[in-house]
Biotite code that builds the C-alpha atoms (Angstrom):
import biotite.structure as struc

atoms = struc.array([
    struc.Atom([0.000, 0.000, 0.000], chain_id="A", res_id=1, res_name="MET", atom_name="CA", element="C"),
    struc.Atom([2.805, 2.433, 0.870], chain_id="A", res_id=2, res_name="ALA", atom_name="CA", element="C"),
    struc.Atom([4.411, 1.614, -2.471], chain_id="A", res_id=3, res_name="HIS", atom_name="CA", element="C"),
    struc.Atom([1.103, 2.325, -4.276], chain_id="A", res_id=4, res_name="ASP", atom_name="CA", element="C"),
    struc.Atom([0.668, 5.666, -2.504], chain_id="A", res_id=5, res_name="ARG", atom_name="CA", element="C"),
    struc.Atom([4.232, 6.723, -3.426], chain_id="A", res_id=6, res_name="ALA", atom_name="CA", element="C"),
    struc.Atom([3.599, 5.785, -7.040], chain_id="A", res_id=7, res_name="MET", atom_name="CA", element="C"),
    struc.Atom([0.365, 7.799, -7.089], chain_id="A", res_id=8, res_name="MET", atom_name="CA", element="C"),
    struc.Atom([2.192, 10.862, -5.718], chain_id="A", res_id=9, res_name="ARG", atom_name="CA", element="C"),
    struc.Atom([4.778, 10.560, -8.493], chain_id="A", res_id=10, res_name="ARG", atom_name="CA", element="C"),
    struc.Atom([2.072, 10.243, -11.157], chain_id="A", res_id=11, res_name="LEU", atom_name="CA", element="C"),
    struc.Atom([0.238, 13.304, -9.818], chain_id="A", res_id=12, res_name="VAL", atom_name="CA", element="C"),
    struc.Atom([3.461, 15.331, -9.761], chain_id="A", res_id=13, res_name="ALA", atom_name="CA", element="C"),
    struc.Atom([4.414, 14.348, -13.313], chain_id="A", res_id=14, res_name="LEU", atom_name="CA", element="C"),
    struc.Atom([1.980, 16.695, -15.160], chain_id="A", res_id=15, res_name="PRO", atom_name="CA", element="C"),
    struc.Atom([3.182, 19.584, -13.005], chain_id="A", res_id=16, res_name="VAL", atom_name="CA", element="C"),
    struc.Atom([6.814, 18.809, -13.829], chain_id="A", res_id=17, res_name="THR", atom_name="CA", element="C"),
    struc.Atom([6.012, 18.565, -17.533], chain_id="A", res_id=18, res_name="VAL", atom_name="CA", element="C"),
    struc.Atom([4.083, 21.841, -17.398], chain_id="A", res_id=19, res_name="ALA", atom_name="CA", element="C"),
    struc.Atom([6.974, 23.632, -15.722], chain_id="A", res_id=20, res_name="VAL", atom_name="CA", element="C"),
    struc.Atom([9.477, 22.246, -18.238], chain_id="A", res_id=21, res_name="ALA", atom_name="CA", element="C"),
    struc.Atom([7.219, 23.255, -21.129], chain_id="A", res_id=22, res_name="THR", atom_name="CA", element="C"),
    struc.Atom([6.895, 26.774, -19.744], chain_id="A", res_id=23, res_name="ALA", atom_name="CA", element="C"),
    struc.Atom([10.654, 27.065, -19.391], chain_id="A", res_id=24, res_name="LEU", atom_name="CA", element="C"),
    struc.Atom([11.222, 25.864, -22.933], chain_id="A", res_id=25, res_name="LEU", atom_name="CA", element="C"),
    struc.Atom([8.556, 28.238, -24.188], chain_id="A", res_id=26, res_name="GLY", atom_name="CA", element="C"),
    struc.Atom([10.291, 31.077, -22.355], chain_id="A", res_id=27, res_name="GLY", atom_name="CA", element="C"),
    struc.Atom([13.564, 30.251, -24.103], chain_id="A", res_id=28, res_name="CYS", atom_name="CA", element="C"),
    struc.Atom([11.842, 30.233, -27.483], chain_id="A", res_id=29, res_name="ALA", atom_name="CA", element="C"),
    struc.Atom([10.637, 33.814, -27.021], chain_id="A", res_id=30, res_name="VAL", atom_name="CA", element="C"),
    struc.Atom([13.574, 35.018, -24.912], chain_id="A", res_id=31, res_name="ALA", atom_name="CA", element="C"),
    struc.Atom([14.943, 37.270, -27.671], chain_id="A", res_id=32, res_name="VAL", atom_name="CA", element="C"),
    struc.Atom([12.733, 40.258, -28.610], chain_id="A", res_id=33, res_name="PRO", atom_name="CA", element="C"),
    struc.Atom([11.944, 41.029, -32.260], chain_id="A", res_id=34, res_name="PRO", atom_name="CA", element="C"),
    struc.Atom([14.989, 41.400, -34.480], chain_id="A", res_id=35, res_name="VAL", atom_name="CA", element="C"),
    struc.Atom([15.364, 44.196, -37.050], chain_id="A", res_id=36, res_name="ASP", atom_name="CA", element="C"),
    struc.Atom([16.852, 42.879, -40.283], chain_id="A", res_id=37, res_name="VAL", atom_name="CA", element="C"),
    struc.Atom([18.144, 44.707, -43.362], chain_id="A", res_id=38, res_name="THR", atom_name="CA", element="C"),
    struc.Atom([19.608, 42.956, -46.398], chain_id="A", res_id=39, res_name="ARG", atom_name="CA", element="C"),
    struc.Atom([21.106, 43.939, -49.749], chain_id="A", res_id=40, res_name="PHE", atom_name="CA", element="C"),
    struc.Atom([21.944, 41.704, -52.668], chain_id="A", res_id=41, res_name="HIS", atom_name="CA", element="C"),
    struc.Atom([22.917, 41.905, -56.327], chain_id="A", res_id=42, res_name="THR", atom_name="CA", element="C"),
    struc.Atom([21.304, 40.133, -59.323], chain_id="A", res_id=43, res_name="PRO", atom_name="CA", element="C"),
    struc.Atom([24.382, 37.902, -59.531], chain_id="A", res_id=44, res_name="ALA", atom_name="CA", element="C"),
    struc.Atom([23.220, 36.117, -56.387], chain_id="A", res_id=45, res_name="LEU", atom_name="CA", element="C"),
    struc.Atom([20.357, 34.549, -58.342], chain_id="A", res_id=46, res_name="ALA", atom_name="CA", element="C"),
    struc.Atom([22.812, 32.788, -60.659], chain_id="A", res_id=47, res_name="THR", atom_name="CA", element="C"),
    struc.Atom([24.328, 30.696, -57.863], chain_id="A", res_id=48, res_name="LEU", atom_name="CA", element="C"),
    struc.Atom([23.538, 27.017, -58.274], chain_id="A", res_id=49, res_name="ALA", atom_name="CA", element="C"),
    struc.Atom([22.282, 24.973, -55.327], chain_id="A", res_id=50, res_name="PRO", atom_name="CA", element="C"),
    struc.Atom([25.208, 23.412, -53.527], chain_id="A", res_id=51, res_name="GLY", atom_name="CA", element="C"),
    struc.Atom([27.617, 26.295, -54.148], chain_id="A", res_id=52, res_name="THR", atom_name="CA", element="C"),
    struc.Atom([30.535, 25.993, -51.740], chain_id="A", res_id=53, res_name="ALA", atom_name="CA", element="C"),
    struc.Atom([31.624, 28.647, -49.258], chain_id="A", res_id=54, res_name="TYR", atom_name="CA", element="C"),
    struc.Atom([34.340, 29.200, -46.715], chain_id="A", res_id=55, res_name="ARG", atom_name="CA", element="C"),
    struc.Atom([34.674, 31.684, -43.889], chain_id="A", res_id=56, res_name="PHE", atom_name="CA", element="C"),
    struc.Atom([37.123, 34.551, -44.095], chain_id="A", res_id=57, res_name="ALA", atom_name="CA", element="C"),
    struc.Atom([38.438, 34.023, -40.550], chain_id="A", res_id=58, res_name="ASP", atom_name="CA", element="C"),
    struc.Atom([39.716, 30.605, -39.563], chain_id="A", res_id=59, res_name="ALA", atom_name="CA", element="C"),
    struc.Atom([39.524, 29.243, -35.997], chain_id="A", res_id=60, res_name="PRO", atom_name="CA", element="C"),
    struc.Atom([40.472, 29.633, -33.237], chain_id="A", res_id=61, res_name="PRO", atom_name="CA", element="C"),
    struc.Atom([37.842, 32.265, -32.464], chain_id="A", res_id=62, res_name="LEU", atom_name="CA", element="C"),
    struc.Atom([36.629, 33.761, -29.208], chain_id="A", res_id=63, res_name="ALA", atom_name="CA", element="C"),
    struc.Atom([33.750, 31.783, -27.716], chain_id="A", res_id=64, res_name="ASP", atom_name="CA", element="C"),
    struc.Atom([31.036, 34.294, -28.633], chain_id="A", res_id=65, res_name="GLU", atom_name="CA", element="C"),
    struc.Atom([32.349, 34.776, -32.186], chain_id="A", res_id=66, res_name="ALA", atom_name="CA", element="C"),
    struc.Atom([32.498, 31.004, -32.641], chain_id="A", res_id=67, res_name="ALA", atom_name="CA", element="C"),
    struc.Atom([28.908, 30.667, -31.420], chain_id="A", res_id=68, res_name="THR", atom_name="CA", element="C"),
    struc.Atom([27.638, 33.226, -33.921], chain_id="A", res_id=69, res_name="TYR", atom_name="CA", element="C"),
    struc.Atom([29.663, 31.740, -36.766], chain_id="A", res_id=70, res_name="ARG", atom_name="CA", element="C"),
    struc.Atom([28.264, 28.287, -36.020], chain_id="A", res_id=71, res_name="ALA", atom_name="CA", element="C"),
    struc.Atom([24.744, 29.743, -36.181], chain_id="A", res_id=72, res_name="ALA", atom_name="CA", element="C"),
    struc.Atom([25.504, 31.399, -39.538], chain_id="A", res_id=73, res_name="VAL", atom_name="CA", element="C"),
    struc.Atom([27.036, 28.164, -40.807], chain_id="A", res_id=74, res_name="ASP", atom_name="CA", element="C"),
    struc.Atom([23.842, 26.281, -39.915], chain_id="A", res_id=75, res_name="ALA", atom_name="CA", element="C"),
    struc.Atom([21.691, 28.829, -41.772], chain_id="A", res_id=76, res_name="GLU", atom_name="CA", element="C"),
    struc.Atom([23.891, 28.751, -44.877], chain_id="A", res_id=77, res_name="LEU", atom_name="CA", element="C"),
    struc.Atom([23.600, 24.969, -45.015], chain_id="A", res_id=78, res_name="ARG", atom_name="CA", element="C"),
    struc.Atom([19.853, 25.179, -44.482], chain_id="A", res_id=79, res_name="ARG", atom_name="CA", element="C"),
    struc.Atom([19.631, 27.456, -47.517], chain_id="A", res_id=80, res_name="ASN", atom_name="CA", element="C"),
    struc.Atom([21.432, 24.977, -49.756], chain_id="A", res_id=81, res_name="GLY", atom_name="CA", element="C"),
    struc.Atom([25.040, 26.161, -49.575], chain_id="A", res_id=82, res_name="PHE", atom_name="CA", element="C"),
    struc.Atom([27.836, 23.697, -48.852], chain_id="A", res_id=83, res_name="VAL", atom_name="CA", element="C"),
    struc.Atom([30.799, 24.306, -46.551], chain_id="A", res_id=84, res_name="ALA", atom_name="CA", element="C"),
    struc.Atom([34.153, 23.707, -48.239], chain_id="A", res_id=85, res_name="ALA", atom_name="CA", element="C"),
    struc.Atom([36.443, 21.173, -46.588], chain_id="A", res_id=86, res_name="SER", atom_name="CA", element="C"),
    struc.Atom([39.276, 22.515, -44.456], chain_id="A", res_id=87, res_name="ASP", atom_name="CA", element="C"),
    struc.Atom([41.920, 24.248, -46.556], chain_id="A", res_id=88, res_name="GLY", atom_name="CA", element="C"),
    struc.Atom([39.924, 23.967, -49.777], chain_id="A", res_id=89, res_name="ALA", atom_name="CA", element="C"),
    struc.Atom([39.049, 26.931, -51.952], chain_id="A", res_id=90, res_name="SER", atom_name="CA", element="C"),
    struc.Atom([35.431, 27.939, -52.588], chain_id="A", res_id=91, res_name="ALA", atom_name="CA", element="C"),
    struc.Atom([33.671, 30.387, -54.911], chain_id="A", res_id=92, res_name="PRO", atom_name="CA", element="C"),
    struc.Atom([32.033, 32.153, -51.967], chain_id="A", res_id=93, res_name="LEU", atom_name="CA", element="C"),
    struc.Atom([33.745, 33.909, -49.065], chain_id="A", res_id=94, res_name="LEU", atom_name="CA", element="C"),
    struc.Atom([31.648, 34.580, -45.956], chain_id="A", res_id=95, res_name="VAL", atom_name="CA", element="C"),
    struc.Atom([32.509, 37.323, -43.470], chain_id="A", res_id=96, res_name="ARG", atom_name="CA", element="C"),
    struc.Atom([30.829, 37.450, -40.053], chain_id="A", res_id=97, res_name="VAL", atom_name="CA", element="C"),
    struc.Atom([30.918, 40.391, -37.647], chain_id="A", res_id=98, res_name="THR", atom_name="CA", element="C"),
    struc.Atom([29.414, 40.491, -34.170], chain_id="A", res_id=99, res_name="VAL", atom_name="CA", element="C"),
    struc.Atom([28.721, 43.501, -31.982], chain_id="A", res_id=100, res_name="GLY", atom_name="CA", element="C"),
    struc.Atom([27.650, 43.668, -28.322], chain_id="A", res_id=101, res_name="ARG", atom_name="CA", element="C"),
    struc.Atom([27.273, 46.775, -26.187], chain_id="A", res_id=102, res_name="SER", atom_name="CA", element="C"),
    struc.Atom([25.690, 47.545, -22.827], chain_id="A", res_id=103, res_name="GLU", atom_name="CA", element="C"),
    struc.Atom([23.628, 50.607, -21.949], chain_id="A", res_id=104, res_name="ARG", atom_name="CA", element="C"),
    struc.Atom([21.016, 51.957, -19.558], chain_id="A", res_id=105, res_name="ARG", atom_name="CA", element="C"),
    struc.Atom([17.721, 53.055, -21.030], chain_id="A", res_id=106, res_name="GLY", atom_name="CA", element="C"),
    struc.Atom([13.965, 52.698, -21.072], chain_id="A", res_id=107, res_name="GLU", atom_name="CA", element="C"),
    struc.Atom([13.336, 51.872, -24.716], chain_id="A", res_id=108, res_name="GLY", atom_name="CA", element="C"),
    struc.Atom([13.457, 48.249, -25.829], chain_id="A", res_id=109, res_name="ALA", atom_name="CA", element="C"),
    struc.Atom([14.388, 49.085, -29.406], chain_id="A", res_id=110, res_name="SER", atom_name="CA", element="C"),
    struc.Atom([17.189, 51.672, -29.534], chain_id="A", res_id=111, res_name="PRO", atom_name="CA", element="C"),
    struc.Atom([18.759, 50.340, -32.709], chain_id="A", res_id=112, res_name="VAL", atom_name="CA", element="C"),
    struc.Atom([17.997, 51.713, -36.125], chain_id="A", res_id=113, res_name="SER", atom_name="CA", element="C"),
    struc.Atom([19.301, 50.193, -39.331], chain_id="A", res_id=114, res_name="VAL", atom_name="CA", element="C"),
    struc.Atom([19.824, 52.204, -42.475], chain_id="A", res_id=115, res_name="GLY", atom_name="CA", element="C"),
    struc.Atom([21.912, 52.542, -45.569], chain_id="A", res_id=116, res_name="VAL", atom_name="CA", element="C"),
    struc.Atom([25.461, 53.668, -45.004], chain_id="A", res_id=117, res_name="GLY", atom_name="CA", element="C"),
    struc.Atom([26.760, 56.167, -47.521], chain_id="A", res_id=118, res_name="GLY", atom_name="CA", element="C"),
    struc.Atom([24.798, 57.821, -50.282], chain_id="A", res_id=119, res_name="SER", atom_name="CA", element="C"),
    struc.Atom([23.365, 54.828, -52.121], chain_id="A", res_id=120, res_name="THR", atom_name="CA", element="C"),
    struc.Atom([24.028, 51.703, -50.080], chain_id="A", res_id=121, res_name="GLY", atom_name="CA", element="C"),
    struc.Atom([25.550, 50.060, -53.124], chain_id="A", res_id=122, res_name="SER", atom_name="CA", element="C"),
    struc.Atom([28.181, 47.378, -52.919], chain_id="A", res_id=123, res_name="TYR", atom_name="CA", element="C"),
    struc.Atom([30.825, 49.487, -54.617], chain_id="A", res_id=124, res_name="GLY", atom_name="CA", element="C"),
    struc.Atom([32.475, 50.355, -51.330], chain_id="A", res_id=125, res_name="SER", atom_name="CA", element="C"),
    struc.Atom([31.648, 47.084, -49.644], chain_id="A", res_id=126, res_name="GLY", atom_name="CA", element="C"),
    struc.Atom([29.956, 48.927, -46.764], chain_id="A", res_id=127, res_name="VAL", atom_name="CA", element="C"),
    struc.Atom([26.268, 49.048, -47.535], chain_id="A", res_id=128, res_name="GLY", atom_name="CA", element="C"),
    struc.Atom([24.878, 49.139, -43.993], chain_id="A", res_id=129, res_name="LEU", atom_name="CA", element="C"),
    struc.Atom([25.030, 51.545, -41.078], chain_id="A", res_id=130, res_name="GLY", atom_name="CA", element="C"),
    struc.Atom([23.770, 51.360, -37.523], chain_id="A", res_id=131, res_name="ILE", atom_name="CA", element="C"),
    struc.Atom([22.853, 54.115, -35.063], chain_id="A", res_id=132, res_name="GLY", atom_name="CA", element="C"),
    struc.Atom([22.275, 53.831, -31.331], chain_id="A", res_id=133, res_name="LEU", atom_name="CA", element="C"),
    struc.Atom([20.008, 56.111, -29.352], chain_id="A", res_id=134, res_name="ASN", atom_name="CA", element="C"),
    struc.Atom([21.543, 56.061, -25.879], chain_id="A", res_id=135, res_name="LEU", atom_name="CA", element="C"),
    struc.Atom([18.733, 56.989, -23.554], chain_id="A", res_id=136, res_name="GLY", atom_name="CA", element="C"),
    struc.Atom([18.751, 57.370, -19.798], chain_id="A", res_id=137, res_name="GLY", atom_name="CA", element="C"),
    struc.Atom([17.006, 55.197, -17.267], chain_id="A", res_id=138, res_name="GLY", atom_name="CA", element="C"),
    struc.Atom([17.914, 52.568, -14.709], chain_id="A", res_id=139, res_name="PRO", atom_name="CA", element="C"),
    struc.Atom([17.358, 49.411, -16.745], chain_id="A", res_id=140, res_name="ARG", atom_name="CA", element="C"),
    struc.Atom([20.304, 47.730, -18.424], chain_id="A", res_id=141, res_name="ARG", atom_name="CA", element="C"),
    struc.Atom([20.038, 46.625, -22.053], chain_id="A", res_id=142, res_name="TRP", atom_name="CA", element="C"),
    struc.Atom([22.327, 44.606, -24.287], chain_id="A", res_id=143, res_name="THR", atom_name="CA", element="C"),
    struc.Atom([22.422, 45.720, -27.928], chain_id="A", res_id=144, res_name="ASP", atom_name="CA", element="C"),
    struc.Atom([23.396, 42.879, -30.247], chain_id="A", res_id=145, res_name="LEU", atom_name="CA", element="C"),
    struc.Atom([24.428, 43.061, -33.895], chain_id="A", res_id=146, res_name="THR", atom_name="CA", element="C"),
    struc.Atom([25.111, 40.258, -36.350], chain_id="A", res_id=147, res_name="LEU", atom_name="CA", element="C"),
    struc.Atom([26.473, 41.200, -39.750], chain_id="A", res_id=148, res_name="GLY", atom_name="CA", element="C"),
    struc.Atom([27.132, 38.762, -42.600], chain_id="A", res_id=149, res_name="VAL", atom_name="CA", element="C"),
    struc.Atom([28.578, 39.441, -46.020], chain_id="A", res_id=150, res_name="ARG", atom_name="CA", element="C"),
    struc.Atom([28.864, 36.889, -48.834], chain_id="A", res_id=151, res_name="ILE", atom_name="CA", element="C"),
    struc.Atom([31.521, 37.783, -51.402], chain_id="A", res_id=152, res_name="ASP", atom_name="CA", element="C"),
    struc.Atom([32.550, 36.387, -54.737], chain_id="A", res_id=153, res_name="ASP", atom_name="CA", element="C"),
    struc.Atom([35.866, 34.920, -53.621], chain_id="A", res_id=154, res_name="ALA", atom_name="CA", element="C"),
    struc.Atom([37.617, 35.650, -56.914], chain_id="A", res_id=155, res_name="THR", atom_name="CA", element="C"),
    struc.Atom([36.656, 39.280, -57.451], chain_id="A", res_id=156, res_name="SER", atom_name="CA", element="C"),
    struc.Atom([35.938, 40.284, -53.850], chain_id="A", res_id=157, res_name="GLY", atom_name="CA", element="C"),
    struc.Atom([32.578, 41.697, -54.941], chain_id="A", res_id=158, res_name="THR", atom_name="CA", element="C"),
    struc.Atom([29.817, 41.489, -52.345], chain_id="A", res_id=159, res_name="ALA", atom_name="CA", element="C"),
    struc.Atom([26.873, 39.414, -53.565], chain_id="A", res_id=160, res_name="LEU", atom_name="CA", element="C"),
    struc.Atom([24.776, 39.597, -50.412], chain_id="A", res_id=161, res_name="TRP", atom_name="CA", element="C"),
    struc.Atom([25.032, 41.559, -47.189], chain_id="A", res_id=162, res_name="GLU", atom_name="CA", element="C"),
    struc.Atom([22.781, 41.640, -44.169], chain_id="A", res_id=163, res_name="GLY", atom_name="CA", element="C"),
    struc.Atom([22.589, 42.894, -40.629], chain_id="A", res_id=164, res_name="ARG", atom_name="CA", element="C"),
    struc.Atom([20.367, 41.806, -37.746], chain_id="A", res_id=165, res_name="ALA", atom_name="CA", element="C"),
    struc.Atom([20.047, 43.872, -34.583], chain_id="A", res_id=166, res_name="VAL", atom_name="CA", element="C"),
    struc.Atom([18.192, 43.363, -31.303], chain_id="A", res_id=167, res_name="ALA", atom_name="CA", element="C"),
    struc.Atom([17.942, 45.083, -27.913], chain_id="A", res_id=168, res_name="ALA", atom_name="CA", element="C"),
    struc.Atom([17.567, 42.661, -25.003], chain_id="A", res_id=169, res_name="ILE", atom_name="CA", element="C"),
    struc.Atom([17.347, 43.232, -21.241], chain_id="A", res_id=170, res_name="PRO", atom_name="CA", element="C"),
    struc.Atom([20.834, 42.386, -20.019], chain_id="A", res_id=171, res_name="SER", atom_name="CA", element="C"),
    struc.Atom([19.629, 39.955, -17.361], chain_id="A", res_id=172, res_name="LYS", atom_name="CA", element="C"),
    struc.Atom([17.313, 38.076, -19.732], chain_id="A", res_id=173, res_name="ALA", atom_name="CA", element="C"),
    struc.Atom([18.357, 34.601, -20.932], chain_id="A", res_id=174, res_name="PRO", atom_name="CA", element="C"),
    struc.Atom([18.135, 35.833, -24.519], chain_id="A", res_id=175, res_name="GLY", atom_name="CA", element="C"),
    struc.Atom([21.166, 38.057, -23.996], chain_id="A", res_id=176, res_name="ALA", atom_name="CA", element="C"),
    struc.Atom([23.336, 34.946, -23.772], chain_id="A", res_id=177, res_name="GLN", atom_name="CA", element="C"),
    struc.Atom([25.179, 34.052, -27.002], chain_id="A", res_id=178, res_name="PRO", atom_name="CA", element="C"),
    struc.Atom([23.762, 30.520, -27.059], chain_id="A", res_id=179, res_name="SER", atom_name="CA", element="C"),
    struc.Atom([20.219, 31.879, -27.551], chain_id="A", res_id=180, res_name="LEU", atom_name="CA", element="C"),
    struc.Atom([20.916, 35.207, -29.231], chain_id="A", res_id=181, res_name="ALA", atom_name="CA", element="C"),
    struc.Atom([23.163, 33.810, -31.975], chain_id="A", res_id=182, res_name="ALA", atom_name="CA", element="C"),
    struc.Atom([20.568, 31.317, -33.188], chain_id="A", res_id=183, res_name="ALA", atom_name="CA", element="C"),
    struc.Atom([17.739, 33.880, -33.113], chain_id="A", res_id=184, res_name="LYS", atom_name="CA", element="C"),
    struc.Atom([19.673, 36.593, -34.964], chain_id="A", res_id=185, res_name="LEU", atom_name="CA", element="C"),
    struc.Atom([21.001, 34.164, -37.584], chain_id="A", res_id=186, res_name="ALA", atom_name="CA", element="C"),
    struc.Atom([17.552, 32.673, -38.204], chain_id="A", res_id=187, res_name="GLN", atom_name="CA", element="C"),
    struc.Atom([16.055, 36.139, -38.563], chain_id="A", res_id=188, res_name="ALA", atom_name="CA", element="C"),
    struc.Atom([18.830, 37.241, -40.924], chain_id="A", res_id=189, res_name="LEU", atom_name="CA", element="C"),
    struc.Atom([18.554, 34.239, -43.229], chain_id="A", res_id=190, res_name="PHE", atom_name="CA", element="C"),
    struc.Atom([14.802, 33.768, -43.088], chain_id="A", res_id=191, res_name="GLY", atom_name="CA", element="C"),
    struc.Atom([13.254, 33.942, -46.565], chain_id="A", res_id=192, res_name="ASP", atom_name="CA", element="C"),
    struc.Atom([16.793, 34.196, -47.984], chain_id="A", res_id=193, res_name="PHE", atom_name="CA", element="C"),
    struc.Atom([17.932, 36.303, -49.795], chain_id="A", res_id=194, res_name="PRO", atom_name="CA", element="C"),
    struc.Atom([15.157, 38.628, -48.647], chain_id="A", res_id=195, res_name="GLY", atom_name="CA", element="C"),
    struc.Atom([13.917, 41.896, -50.106], chain_id="A", res_id=196, res_name="GLU", atom_name="CA", element="C"),
    struc.Atom([16.941, 43.992, -51.016], chain_id="A", res_id=197, res_name="SER", atom_name="CA", element="C"),
    struc.Atom([17.125, 47.338, -49.215], chain_id="A", res_id=198, res_name="GLY", atom_name="CA", element="C"),
    struc.Atom([14.115, 46.691, -46.985], chain_id="A", res_id=199, res_name="GLN", atom_name="CA", element="C"),
    struc.Atom([14.197, 46.685, -43.189], chain_id="A", res_id=200, res_name="THR", atom_name="CA", element="C"),
    struc.Atom([11.836, 44.202, -41.530], chain_id="A", res_id=201, res_name="ILE", atom_name="CA", element="C"),
    struc.Atom([11.083, 43.222, -37.940], chain_id="A", res_id=202, res_name="SER", atom_name="CA", element="C"),
    struc.Atom([11.212, 39.482, -37.273], chain_id="A", res_id=203, res_name="VAL", atom_name="CA", element="C"),
    struc.Atom([9.288, 38.290, -34.175], chain_id="A", res_id=204, res_name="PRO", atom_name="CA", element="C"),
])
């Protein structure tokens, strides 16, 4: 009888445990606020055949956070049909990844604006994107995150596609950690790849 009562207590507690775990997982899924994404690309991008190989401009070892973001970008490139070149091999595409993180105090949850850098935002200079931060006052701490990716023609150095994803996250929130933020920003950046050129969108 004592054994049966103990088993019943475990069975009753199980739904509660599952509910708590589900809530925690759900919290992780929405831990990163909406991400603002801007992308530019040239007509030459459309000529790339499925399975085109790429390599990253910077070889390991990388700092932990940079490696986390690059792994997230790598996963998205593969998901979109590109193929990573084997170590030391050449590839027609060269991928450059930049990561930015800054801390501030402020009240607004979206201090980051994305716009065209320079007069036209063309790829002639290889810049294409600019970012501005509105540093407001207030007691709450925010972490501003930026993920930039540029895909070049490896032979000519011409940029074929360039994008930037930015998000403002409460510094103490789980989403400010690279393990969550990198995946969210990369997924937002490469969603509906290559995206509408020159348009800024907000990805939930």
